[in-house]
LUMTIGU-624461 format. One record per residue: residue in one letter; residue number from 1; x, y negated, z of N, C-alpha, C in turn. Coordinates in nm, 3 decimals, padded with zeros to 5 digits, m for minus. Atoms other than C-alpha are relative to their C-alpha. Layout:
{A,NUM,{X,Y,Z},{X,Y,Z},{X,Y,Z}}
...
END
This chain:
{M,1,{00.061,m00.072,m00.111},{00.387,m01.705,m02.331},{m00.152,m00.015,m00.006}}
{K,2,{00.146,00.002,00.000},{00.022,m01.617,m02.290},{m00.048,m00.028,00.142}}
{L,3,{00.060,00.034,m00.129},{m00.182,m01.769,m02.007},{m00.150,00.023,m00.008}}
{I,4,{00.142,m00.033,m00.001},{m00.530,m01.644,m01.915},{m00.062,m00.045,00.131}}
{L,5,{00.075,00.046,m00.117},{m00.767,m01.820,m01.676},{m00.133,00.074,00.004}}
{V,6,{00.121,m00.081,m00.014},{m01.052,m01.604,m01.545},{m00.080,m00.048,00.121}}
{R,7,{00.087,00.023,m00.114},{m01.348,m01.701,m01.331},{m00.049,00.135,00.052}}
{H,8,{00.047,m00.126,m00.059},{m01.458,m01.429,m01.089},{m00.137,00.039,m00.055}}
{G,9,{00.131,m00.048,00.042},{m01.760,m01.215,m01.173},{m00.110,m00.054,00.090}}
{E,10,{00.114,00.047,m00.078},{m02.106,m01.291,m01.045},{00.011,00.049,00.144}}
{S,11,{m00.007,m00.036,m00.143},{m02.106,m01.299,m00.664},{m00.141,00.009,00.058}}
{Q,12,{00.129,m00.004,m00.069},{m02.384,m01.230,m00.419},{m00.048,m00.141,00.033}}
{G,13,{00.036,00.139,m00.025},{m02.373,m01.602,m00.343},{m00.057,m00.068,m00.123}}
{N,14,{00.059,00.053,00.123},{m02.446,m01.681,m00.709},{m00.145,00.045,m00.015}}
{V,15,{00.135,m00.056,00.012},{m02.754,m01.460,m00.686},{m00.094,m00.060,00.103}}
{D,16,{00.084,00.049,m00.110},{m02.883,m01.585,m00.350},{00.084,m00.089,00.091}}
{H,17,{m00.079,00.093,m00.081},{m02.745,m01.898,m00.182},{m00.021,00.019,00.150}}
{N,18,{00.022,m00.026,m00.142},{m02.892,m01.781,00.150},{00.109,00.088,00.060}}
{V,19,{m00.110,m00.085,m00.047},{m02.598,m01.541,00.171},{00.101,m00.083,00.080}}
{Y,20,{m00.097,00.085,m00.067},{m02.384,m01.836,00.278},{m00.034,m00.025,00.147}}
{K,21,{00.041,00.027,m00.138},{m02.586,m01.867,00.601},{00.059,00.101,00.098}}
{N,22,{m00.046,m00.107,m00.089},{m02.456,m01.538,00.741},{00.136,00.057,m00.036}}
{T,23,{m00.128,m00.054,00.045},{m02.135,m01.473,00.549},{00.097,m00.114,m00.030}}
{R,24,{m00.100,00.103,00.029},{m01.817,m01.677,00.537},{00.022,m00.009,m00.151}}
{N,25,{m00.018,00.021,00.144},{m01.754,m01.827,00.194},{00.109,00.092,m00.055}}
{C,26,{m00.113,m00.079,00.050},{m01.423,m01.643,00.162},{m00.029,00.150,m00.002}}
{D,27,{00.031,m00.143,m00.010},{m01.591,m01.307,00.238},{m00.112,00.046,m00.093}}
{I,28,{00.113,m00.037,00.086},{m01.873,m01.316,m00.017},{00.048,00.090,m00.115}}
{P,29,{m00.046,m00.095,00.102},{m01.838,m01.012,m00.249},{m00.067,m00.020,m00.135}}
{L,30,{00.065,m00.004,00.131},{m01.927,m00.950,m00.610},{m00.135,00.070,00.012}}
{S,31,{00.125,m00.074,00.012},{m02.279,m00.844,m00.697},{00.026,00.124,m00.086}}
{D,32,{m00.017,m00.118,00.086},{m02.333,m00.513,m00.877},{00.020,m00.042,m00.145}}
{R,33,{m00.017,00.049,00.137},{m02.372,m00.704,m01.204},{00.136,m00.067,m00.016}}
{G,34,{m00.132,00.061,00.006},{m02.057,m00.899,m01.120},{00.110,00.102,m00.020}}
{V,35,{m00.098,m00.107,00.018},{m01.862,m00.575,m01.093},{00.000,00.046,m00.145}}
{D,36,{00.009,m00.042,00.140},{m01.990,m00.470,m01.436},{00.062,m00.104,m00.092}}
{Q,37,{m00.060,00.107,00.082},{m01.893,m00.809,m01.581},{00.152,00.009,00.004}}
{C,38,{m00.146,m00.006,m00.015},{m01.541,m00.771,m01.443},{00.058,00.120,m00.074}}
{I,39,{m00.048,m00.119,00.072},{m01.504,m00.420,m01.583},{00.000,m00.028,m00.151}}
{N,40,{00.008,00.032,00.142},{m01.616,m00.546,m01.925},{00.116,m00.088,m00.045}}
{V,41,{m00.107,00.091,00.043},{m01.369,m00.834,m01.941},{00.136,00.064,00.024}}
{A,42,{m00.126,m00.070,m00.026},{m01.094,m00.616,m01.787},{00.032,00.096,m00.114}}
{N,43,{m00.022,m00.090,00.113},{m01.142,m00.362,m02.066},{00.047,m00.075,m00.124}}
{L,44,{m00.045,00.081,00.113},{m01.109,m00.636,m02.326},{00.145,m00.044,00.019}}
{L,45,{m00.137,00.042,m00.027},{m00.794,m00.766,m02.161},{00.097,00.117,m00.016}}
{S,46,{m00.086,m00.117,00.011},{m00.649,m00.417,m02.136},{00.026,00.037,m00.145}}
{E,47,{m00.013,m00.034,00.142},{m00.716,m00.353,m02.504},{00.093,m00.095,m00.073}}
{N,48,{m00.072,00.100,00.077},{m00.560,m00.675,m02.619},{00.132,m00.043,00.061}}
{L,49,{m00.129,00.029,m00.063},{m00.268,m00.695,m02.377},{00.087,00.125,00.011}}
{K,50,{m00.070,m00.127,m00.013},{m00.148,m00.338,m02.423},{00.145,m00.007,m00.047}}
{N,51,{m00.138,00.014,00.047},{00.168,m00.458,m02.599},{00.083,m00.098,00.084}}
{E,52,{m00.072,00.090,m00.089},{00.258,m00.706,m02.325},{00.085,00.081,00.098}}
{E,53,{m00.092,m00.078,m00.083},{00.562,m00.582,m02.134},{00.012,m00.053,00.142}}
{S,54,{m00.012,00.056,m00.134},{00.548,m00.816,m01.835},{m00.120,m00.091,00.028}}
{I,55,{00.122,00.072,m00.035},{00.224,m00.938,m01.676},{00.003,m00.034,00.149}}
{S,56,{00.015,00.041,m00.139},{00.179,m01.136,m01.356},{m00.145,m00.041,00.023}}
{I,57,{00.138,00.035,m00.034},{m00.159,m01.171,m01.185},{00.001,m00.079,00.131}}
{F,58,{00.016,00.083,m00.119},{m00.235,m01.452,m00.939},{m00.150,m00.017,00.025}}
{S,59,{00.142,00.008,m00.033},{m00.566,m01.472,m00.754},{m00.025,m00.089,00.120}}
{S,60,{00.051,00.061,m00.122},{m00.758,m01.685,m00.512},{m00.015,00.111,00.104}}
{P,61,{00.016,m00.103,m00.103},{m00.766,m01.501,m00.177},{m00.144,00.030,00.037}}
{Y,62,{00.140,m00.027,m00.029},{m01.147,m01.521,m00.165},{m00.038,00.137,m00.056}}
{R,63,{00.027,m00.140,00.034},{m01.296,m01.172,m00.183},{m00.050,00.018,m00.141}}
{R,64,{00.057,m00.018,00.133},{m01.497,m01.220,m00.503},{00.104,m00.018,m00.110}}
{A,65,{m00.108,00.020,00.097},{m01.189,m01.347,m00.689},{00.102,00.114,00.008}}
{L,66,{m00.099,m00.105,m00.019},{m00.952,m01.091,m00.538},{m00.050,00.134,m00.053}}
{D,67,{00.057,m00.124,00.054},{m01.189,m00.806,m00.625},{00.000,m00.003,m00.153}}
{T,68,{m00.006,00.015,00.145},{m01.210,m00.941,m00.982},{00.140,00.028,m00.052}}
{A,69,{m00.140,m00.020,00.040},{m00.831,m00.951,m01.007},{00.042,00.146,00.016}}
{T,70,{m00.035,m00.141,m00.023},{m00.804,m00.600,m00.863},{m00.057,00.089,m00.110}}
{I,71,{00.060,m00.076,00.109},{m01.044,m00.464,m01.125},{00.082,m00.018,m00.128}}
{I,72,{m00.082,00.026,00.119},{m00.837,m00.630,m01.398},{00.132,00.076,00.008}}
{R,73,{m00.128,m00.071,m00.016},{m00.512,m00.487,m01.257},{m00.020,00.150,m00.021}}
{T,74,{00.026,m00.143,00.012},{m00.669,m00.140,m01.239},{m00.013,00.041,m00.146}}
{E,75,{00.021,m00.033,00.141},{m00.766,m00.152,m01.608},{00.125,m00.018,m00.085}}
{L,76,{m00.124,00.020,00.074},{m00.424,m00.274,m01.720},{00.097,00.114,00.028}}
{D,77,{m00.105,m00.098,m00.021},{m00.125,m00.046,m01.758},{00.085,m00.047,00.118}}
{G,78,{m00.069,00.042,m00.121},{00.025,m00.061,m01.409},{00.149,m00.026,m00.017}}
{S,79,{m00.144,00.017,00.019},{00.380,m00.033,m01.536},{00.035,m00.136,m00.058}}
{H,80,{m00.025,00.130,00.062},{00.339,m00.368,m01.714},{m00.029,m00.116,00.094}}
{V,81,{00.031,00.106,m00.095},{00.218,m00.562,m01.409},{00.117,m00.019,00.095}}
{L,82,{m00.119,00.026,m00.079},{00.526,m00.716,m01.252},{m00.034,m00.044,00.141}}
{Q,83,{00.038,00.047,m00.133},{00.350,m00.890,m00.965},{m00.150,m00.026,00.007}}
{F,84,{00.142,00.024,m00.028},{00.006,m00.919,m00.810},{m00.004,m00.075,00.132}}
{R,85,{m00.010,00.083,m00.119},{m00.025,m01.206,m00.565},{m00.125,m00.086,00.017}}
{K,86,{00.106,00.097,m00.028},{m00.294,m01.413,m00.395},{00.065,m00.130,00.043}}
{H,87,{m00.058,00.131,m00.028},{m00.236,m01.786,m00.359},{m00.110,m00.095,00.046}}
{F,88,{00.103,00.084,m00.059},{m00.425,m02.032,m00.141},{m00.026,m00.128,m00.082}}
{S,89,{00.024,00.115,00.087},{m00.385,m02.312,m00.398},{m00.112,00.025,m00.099}}
{L,90,{00.103,m00.038,00.097},{m00.638,m02.121,m00.610},{m00.137,00.016,00.065}}
{C,91,{00.128,m00.012,m00.071},{m00.915,m02.128,m00.346},{m00.106,m00.087,m00.065}}
{E,92,{00.113,00.080,00.042},{m01.258,m02.262,m00.421},{00.008,m00.138,00.065}}
{Q,93,{00.013,00.131,m00.062},{m01.324,m02.631,m00.357},{m00.066,00.015,00.138}}
{D,94,{00.057,m00.004,m00.135},{m01.396,m02.685,00.014},{m00.128,m00.083,00.002}}
{Y,95,{00.129,00.068,00.002},{m01.768,m02.767,00.012},{m00.047,m00.044,00.138}}
{S,96,{00.037,00.037,m00.136},{m01.795,m02.789,00.391},{m00.151,m00.001,00.020}}
{T,97,{00.143,00.008,m00.033},{m02.146,m02.913,00.478},{m00.092,00.022,m00.120}}
{A,98,{00.083,m00.020,00.120},{m02.266,m02.874,00.117},{m00.002,00.146,m00.044}}
{L,99,{m00.009,m00.140,00.039},{m02.191,m02.502,00.108},{m00.138,00.063,m00.009}}
{G,100,{00.129,m00.066,00.020},{m02.484,m02.307,m00.034},{m00.099,m00.083,m00.078}}
{C,101,{00.088,00.083,00.081},{m02.641,m02.602,m00.218},{00.017,00.035,m00.148}}
{D,102,{m00.007,m00.028,00.143},{m02.721,m02.563,m00.587},{00.107,m00.083,m00.069}}
{S,103,{m00.098,00.089,00.062},{m02.499,m02.859,m00.675},{00.031,m00.113,00.097}}
{L,104,{m00.035,00.115,m00.082},{m02.324,m03.160,m00.523},{m00.110,m00.106,m00.009}}
{A,105,{00.106,00.100,00.019},{m02.596,m03.382,m00.669},{m00.120,00.032,00.088}}
{D,106,{00.112,m00.040,m00.085},{m02.864,m03.181,m00.485},{00.030,m00.028,00.146}}
{F,107,{m00.038,00.027,m00.139},{m02.671,m03.210,m00.159},{m00.009,m00.149,00.029}}
{C,108,{m00.002,00.144,m00.022},{m02.625,m03.586,m00.196},{m00.141,m00.060,m00.003}}
{A,109,{00.137,00.052,00.010},{m02.992,m03.634,m00.282},{m00.073,00.004,00.134}}
{T,110,{00.064,m00.009,m00.130},{m03.078,m03.543,00.077},{00.053,m00.104,00.099}}
{D,111,{m00.062,00.098,m00.089},{m02.865,m03.824,00.223},{00.027,m00.128,m00.079}}
{D,112,{m00.012,00.125,00.076},{m02.891,m04.186,00.105},{00.145,m00.049,m00.007}}
{K,113,{m00.139,00.047,m00.002},{m02.535,m04.274,00.211},{00.086,00.083,m00.094}}
{E,114,{m00.080,m00.087,00.086},{m02.379,m03.971,00.041},{m00.041,m00.015,m00.146}}
{N,115,{00.047,00.019,00.136},{m02.595,m04.030,m00.265},{00.064,m00.123,m00.063}}
{R,116,{m00.065,00.122,00.049},{m02.454,m04.384,m00.300},{00.149,00.025,m00.027}}
{L,117,{m00.143,m00.029,00.017},{m02.098,m04.259,m00.252},{00.023,00.088,m00.123}}
{Y,118,{m00.012,m00.090,00.115},{m02.153,m03.984,m00.510},{m00.016,m00.079,m00.131}}
{D,119,{00.023,00.081,00.120},{m02.291,m04.232,m00.765},{00.120,m00.091,m00.029}}
{Q,120,{m00.113,00.090,00.019},{m01.997,m04.467,m00.708},{00.126,00.075,m00.044}}
{A,121,{m00.126,m00.072,00.025},{m01.721,m04.206,m00.714},{m00.007,00.092,m00.121}}
{G,122,{00.012,m00.098,00.107},{m01.855,m03.959,m00.969},{00.030,00.140,00.052}}
{E,123,{m00.010,m00.139,m00.044},{m01.849,m03.580,m00.951},{00.141,00.041,00.038}}
{V,124,{m00.138,m00.045,m00.024},{m01.471,m03.539,m00.965},{00.062,m00.067,00.121}}
{N,125,{m00.067,00.075,m00.106},{m01.371,m03.809,m00.716},{m00.079,m00.007,00.131}}
{Y,126,{00.080,00.002,m00.122},{m01.654,m03.773,m00.463},{00.058,00.098,00.102}}
{I,127,{m00.057,m00.083,m00.106},{m01.513,m03.642,m00.132},{m00.112,00.045,00.093}}
{L,128,{00.103,m00.054,m00.087},{m01.745,m03.414,00.060},{00.032,m00.027,00.146}}
{P,129,{m00.025,00.016,m00.144},{m01.788,m03.481,00.433},{00.071,00.123,00.056}}
{R,130,{m00.082,m00.107,m00.056},{m01.518,m03.273,00.604},{00.040,00.103,m00.105}}
{G,131,{m00.038,m00.089,00.108},{m01.448,m03.118,00.265},{00.103,m00.065,m00.090}}
{E,132,{m00.095,00.059,00.094},{m01.251,m03.207,m00.046},{m00.069,m00.031,m00.132}}
{S,133,{00.051,00.036,00.131},{m01.307,m03.358,m00.389},{00.060,00.092,m00.106}}
{L,134,{m00.059,m00.075,00.110},{m01.247,m03.194,m00.723},{00.137,m00.058,m00.037}}
{R,135,{m00.131,00.060,00.023},{m00.960,m03.442,m00.760},{00.105,00.064,00.091}}
{D,136,{m00.091,m00.070,m00.091},{m00.804,m03.278,m00.453},{00.036,00.138,m00.055}}
{V,137,{m00.024,m00.131,00.060},{m00.844,m02.941,m00.624},{00.097,m00.013,m00.118}}
{Y,138,{m00.088,00.028,00.114},{m00.678,m03.086,m00.936},{00.145,m00.014,00.047}}
{V,139,{m00.136,00.023,m00.052},{m00.377,m03.194,m00.727},{00.062,00.131,00.048}}
{R,140,{m00.060,m00.124,m00.049},{m00.330,m02.859,m00.554},{00.023,00.102,m00.112}}
{C,141,{m00.025,m00.086,00.117},{m00.365,m02.677,m00.887},{00.130,m00.042,m00.068}}
{G,142,{m00.124,00.050,00.058},{m00.087,m02.900,m01.019},{00.121,00.046,00.078}}
{L,143,{m00.110,m00.047,m00.084},{00.133,m02.808,m00.724},{00.026,00.148,m00.023}}
{F,144,{m00.016,m00.143,00.029},{00.067,m02.440,m00.795},{00.078,00.019,m00.130}}
{V,145,{m00.068,m00.012,00.130},{00.179,m02.487,m01.157},{00.147,m00.036,00.014}}
{E,146,{m00.136,00.053,m00.004},{00.493,m02.682,m01.068},{00.093,00.077,00.090}}
{R,147,{m00.088,m00.052,m00.104},{00.623,m02.496,m00.766},{00.022,00.150,m00.001}}
{N,148,{m00.007,m00.145,m00.012},{00.581,m02.128,m00.836},{00.089,00.071,m00.102}}
{G,149,{m00.094,m00.061,00.094},{00.808,m02.066,m01.134},{m00.054,00.122,m00.071}}
{W,150,{00.056,m00.120,00.061},{00.564,m01.812,m01.273},{00.013,00.002,m00.151}}
{F,151,{m00.018,00.002,00.145},{00.627,m01.929,m01.630},{00.122,00.080,m00.042}}
{S,152,{m00.127,m00.059,00.042},{00.981,m01.795,m01.633},{00.008,00.150,00.023}}
{S,153,{m00.015,m00.140,m00.038},{00.915,m01.448,m01.489},{m00.084,00.096,m00.084}}
{S,154,{00.089,m00.089,00.075},{00.643,m01.312,m01.720},{m00.033,m00.057,m00.137}}
{K,155,{00.044,00.041,00.133},{00.534,m01.319,m02.081},{m00.150,m00.022,m00.004}}
{C,156,{00.145,00.018,m00.008},{00.171,m01.311,m01.973},{m00.038,m00.023,00.146}}
{V,157,{00.045,00.032,m00.135},{00.013,m01.471,m01.666},{m00.153,m00.005,00.002}}
{I,158,{00.146,00.001,m00.019},{m00.345,m01.403,m01.553},{m00.029,m00.066,00.134}}
{I,159,{00.038,00.070,m00.122},{m00.499,m01.640,m01.297},{m00.150,00.018,00.019}}
{V,160,{00.141,m00.024,m00.031},{m00.830,m01.545,m01.131},{m00.042,m00.095,00.112}}
{A,161,{00.041,00.100,m00.098},{m01.014,m01.821,m00.948},{m00.150,m00.028,m00.011}}
{H,162,{00.140,00.041,m00.007},{m01.342,m02.013,m00.922},{m00.030,m00.104,m00.108}}
{K,163,{00.036,00.091,00.109},{m01.535,m02.240,m01.158},{00.073,m00.133,00.010}}
{G,164,{m00.065,00.130,m00.016},{m01.405,m02.567,m01.016},{00.150,00.010,m00.014}}
{T,165,{m00.145,m00.019,00.007},{m01.051,m02.435,m00.978},{00.044,00.026,m00.143}}
{C,166,{m00.034,m00.027,00.140},{m01.047,m02.299,m01.333},{m00.008,m00.128,m00.083}}
{N,167,{00.013,00.126,00.074},{m01.171,m02.633,m01.469},{00.116,m00.094,00.028}}
{M,168,{m00.109,00.090,m00.037},{m00.907,m02.828,m01.277},{00.135,00.052,m00.048}}
{L,169,{m00.123,m00.058,00.055},{m00.628,m02.587,m01.375},{00.011,m00.027,m00.149}}
{E,170,{00.000,00.024,00.144},{m00.727,m02.617,m01.739},{00.032,m00.146,m00.030}}
{A,171,{m00.025,00.143,00.022},{m00.733,m02.998,m01.718},{00.145,m00.035,00.027}}
{Y,172,{m00.139,00.030,m00.034},{m00.391,m03.007,m01.551},{00.095,00.052,m00.108}}
{L,173,{m00.087,m00.060,00.100},{m00.232,m02.772,m01.801},{m00.009,m00.072,m00.135}}
{L,174,{00.017,00.075,00.125},{m00.374,m02.976,m02.090},{00.037,m00.147,00.016}}
{N,175,{m00.041,00.138,m00.027},{m00.235,m03.294,m01.932},{m00.116,m00.098,m00.008}}
{D,176,{00.119,00.084,00.002},{m00.586,m03.432,m01.896},{m00.011,m00.070,00.136}}
{G,177,{00.006,00.075,m00.124},{m00.574,m03.705,m01.633},{m00.140,m00.039,00.041}}
{D,178,{00.140,00.031,m00.030},{m00.951,m03.744,m01.644},{m00.081,00.130,m00.001}}
{P,179,{00.064,m00.132,00.002},{m01.072,m03.393,m01.549},{m00.150,m00.009,00.021}}
{K,180,{00.147,m00.008,m00.014},{m01.437,m03.294,m01.565},{m00.039,00.142,00.036}}
{M,181,{00.053,m00.132,m00.032},{m01.644,m03.007,m01.433},{m00.083,00.049,m00.117}}
{G,182,{00.071,m00.053,00.116},{m01.751,m02.803,m01.734},{m00.059,00.137,00.030}}
{K,183,{00.057,m00.134,m00.012},{m01.933,m02.477,m01.791},{00.112,00.103,00.004}}
{W,184,{m00.094,m00.112,m00.004},{m01.740,m02.165,m01.698},{m00.075,00.118,00.057}}
{W,185,{00.089,m00.109,m00.039},{m01.940,m01.844,m01.689},{00.070,00.102,00.087}}
{N,186,{m00.056,m00.108,m00.079},{m01.891,m01.558,m01.447},{00.076,00.098,m00.088}}
{A,187,{m00.087,m00.094,00.071},{m01.606,m01.333,m01.565},{00.039,m00.050,m00.139}}
{E,188,{m00.049,00.057,00.126},{m01.531,m01.570,m01.853},{00.151,m00.018,00.009}}
{A,189,{m00.145,00.014,00.006},{m01.164,m01.562,m01.954},{00.038,m00.088,m00.118}}
{R,190,{m00.049,00.087,00.108},{m00.993,m01.835,m02.156},{00.149,00.025,m00.018}}
{V,191,{m00.136,m00.040,00.033},{m00.668,m01.751,m02.330},{00.074,m00.116,m00.066}}
{Y,192,{m00.079,00.111,00.051},{m00.394,m02.004,m02.400},{00.138,00.048,m00.041}}
{S,193,{m00.139,m00.020,00.038},{m00.063,m02.002,m02.580},{00.082,m00.114,00.060}}
{V,194,{m00.083,00.099,m00.066},{00.203,m02.180,m02.376},{00.125,m00.023,m00.084}}
{S,195,{m00.112,00.028,00.089},{00.462,m02.357,m02.589},{00.121,m00.061,00.071}}
{R,196,{m00.112,00.057,m00.073},{00.674,m02.533,m02.324},{m00.011,00.035,00.148}}
{P,197,{00.010,m00.044,m00.139},{00.726,m02.350,m01.994},{00.079,m00.089,00.095}}
{L,198,{m00.073,00.094,m00.082},{00.834,m02.658,m01.800},{m00.092,m00.077,00.094}}
{G,199,{00.082,00.065,m00.102},{00.596,m02.728,m01.514},{m00.101,m00.098,m00.056}}
{R,200,{00.100,00.100,00.037},{00.400,m03.051,m01.559},{m00.001,m00.030,m00.149}}
{A,201,{m00.009,00.029,00.143},{00.521,m03.085,m01.918},{m00.053,00.114,m00.086}}
{V,202,{00.045,m00.115,00.076},{00.367,m02.754,m02.016},{m00.106,m00.041,m00.103}}
{L,203,{00.096,00.026,00.106},{00.176,m02.767,m02.343},{m00.069,00.132,m00.034}}
{V,204,{00.072,m00.122,00.029},{m00.097,m02.513,m02.408},{m00.101,m00.022,m00.111}}
{K,205,{00.100,00.003,00.105},{m00.329,m02.432,m02.694},{m00.106,00.103,00.032}}
{N,206,{00.110,m00.092,m00.025},{m00.671,m02.280,m02.638},{m00.009,00.097,m00.116}}
{E,207,{m00.007,m00.101,00.106},{m00.652,m01.954,m02.829},{m00.134,00.069,m00.022}}
{C,208,{00.130,m00.067,00.015},{m00.985,m01.785,m02.759},{m00.071,00.006,00.134}}
{V,209,{00.079,m00.018,m00.120},{m01.257,m01.713,m02.509},{m00.048,00.144,00.004}}
{L,210,{00.048,m00.136,m00.020},{m01.341,m01.370,m02.368},{m00.107,m00.002,00.107}}
{G,211,{00.098,m00.008,m00.108},{m01.637,m01.269,m02.161},{m00.121,00.080,m00.041}}
{T,212,{00.123,m00.072,00.026},{m01.981,m01.119,m02.145},{m00.107,m00.099,m00.042}}
{H,213,{00.111,00.083,00.049},{m02.243,m01.290,m02.358},{m00.126,00.079,00.021}}
{S,214,{00.114,m00.082,m00.040},{m02.563,m01.170,m02.202},{m00.132,m00.074,m00.020}}
{T,215,{00.138,00.047,00.005},{m02.927,m01.223,m02.285},{m00.086,00.115,00.050}}
{P,216,{00.083,m00.107,m00.054},{m03.214,m01.029,m02.129},{m00.018,00.115,m00.098}}
{G,217,{00.017,m00.118,00.084},{m03.210,m00.677,m02.267},{00.106,00.018,m00.107}}
{N,218,{m00.101,m00.012,00.106},{m02.907,m00.739,m02.486},{00.134,m00.052,00.052}}
{E,219,{m00.131,00.039,m00.052},{m02.552,m00.740,m02.349},{00.108,00.045,m00.098}}
{E,220,{m00.108,m00.033,00.093},{m02.254,m00.755,m02.580},{00.123,m00.080,00.037}}
{L,221,{m00.126,00.067,m00.032},{m01.891,m00.859,m02.560},{00.037,m00.099,m00.109}}
{L,222,{m00.054,00.097,00.094},{m01.752,m01.170,m02.717},{00.139,00.046,m00.036}}
{K,223,{m00.123,m00.067,00.040},{m01.466,m01.024,m02.919},{00.120,m00.093,00.005}}
{W,224,{m00.127,00.071,m00.002},{m01.103,m01.128,m02.899},{00.030,m00.051,m00.141}}
{A,225,{m00.031,00.059,00.130},{m01.035,m01.367,m03.186},{00.046,m00.143,00.022}}
{K,226,{m00.050,00.137,m00.015},{m00.843,m01.691,m03.226},{m00.109,m00.101,m00.037}}
{N,227,{00.090,00.111,00.027},{m01.039,m02.014,m03.217},{m00.146,00.044,m00.002}}
{S,228,{00.139,m00.047,m00.005},{m01.364,m01.850,m03.109},{m00.067,m00.050,00.127}}
{P,229,{00.069,00.051,m00.119},{m01.551,m02.075,m02.864},{m00.131,00.074,00.022}}
{P,230,{00.127,m00.069,m00.025},{m01.865,m01.939,m02.696},{m00.109,m00.056,m00.091}}
{P,231,{00.111,00.049,00.082},{m02.178,m01.961,m02.911},{m00.085,m00.100,00.078}}
{D,232,{00.079,00.103,m00.065},{m02.410,m02.254,m02.839},{m00.106,00.060,00.093}}
{E,233,{00.107,m00.057,m00.080},{m02.681,m02.024,m02.706},{00.052,00.054,00.134}}
{W,234,{m00.058,m00.047,m00.125},{m02.437,m01.908,m02.435},{m00.029,m00.100,00.112}}
{Y,235,{00.022,00.104,m00.100},{m02.506,m02.238,m02.260},{m00.148,m00.031,00.020}}
{N,236,{00.143,00.015,m00.021},{m02.882,m02.196,m02.266},{m00.038,00.078,00.125}}
{D,237,{00.026,m00.067,m00.126},{m02.971,m02.123,m01.905},{m00.123,00.090,m00.005}}
{D,238,{00.121,m00.080,00.008},{m03.313,m01.989,m02.001},{00.028,00.135,m00.066}}
{A,239,{m00.031,m00.124,00.071},{m03.157,m01.729,m02.229},{00.108,00.081,00.069}}
{N,240,{m00.114,m00.068,m00.060},{m02.862,m01.641,m02.007},{m00.017,00.007,00.151}}
{P,241,{00.019,m00.013,m00.145},{m02.902,m01.503,m01.655},{00.123,m00.032,00.081}}
{F,242,{m00.122,00.035,m00.075},{m02.542,m01.589,m01.563},{m00.001,m00.149,00.025}}
{K,243,{00.013,00.144,m00.028},{m02.605,m01.925,m01.398},{00.135,m00.061,00.029}}
{P,244,{m00.130,00.062,m00.021},{m02.310,m02.167,m01.403},{00.013,m00.074,00.132}}
{E,245,{m00.009,00.078,m00.121},{m02.400,m02.345,m01.079},{00.074,00.075,00.108}}
{G,246,{m00.070,m00.058,m00.114},{m02.179,m02.285,m00.779},{00.124,00.072,m00.042}}
{D,247,{m00.127,m00.069,00.028},{m01.845,m02.113,m00.753},{00.005,00.136,00.064}}
END
């Protein structure tokens, strides 16, 4: 079975964190560039999944993720999509009072107590005031994997979520008990081959990475190919306008 994890396209909150002051986190939409990113990756998915006979799409209910998933569904052959569902286990990490900050480290730097707690616990285990930790996200992602039976109903599953959620899902599926927050670009899709469809015991192999590799004045698609990680320059923030901070 093929499993594809997709981070939503660039949102208006990624462009301007002040958006969070007047718009609920769950209601923040894609930016115009985010829509273009989603169309690009959806076209790649459509091209390379055209022989798949049964596809299921699961999405975070947040608007930016749901709109990304809807664009992907629109580009795919509708007759091959067995189900399209939103699931609250795929929501973004609850940032609570840190919502709109560039990073957890920046938020903690403004409060001596929280800064000490962050240093002691680390990025994954630090629990935000009235929020949740990435470890909490890891646990709910695991429950999503184990309880939904989506492995048995489709030959291809697409999950659309947020940076933190995608990282924790990947760690859980790879049986990594020490998850970390890594880079995951807007509209980046990672494709896995699933060899054992048995909940927690699932074994996956990273097959390829899809997405938009963008530099100022030059936008091209990273082609579908096995064992093709993103180029090193993709992680150069100065060369790439798709900033990885925030979800």
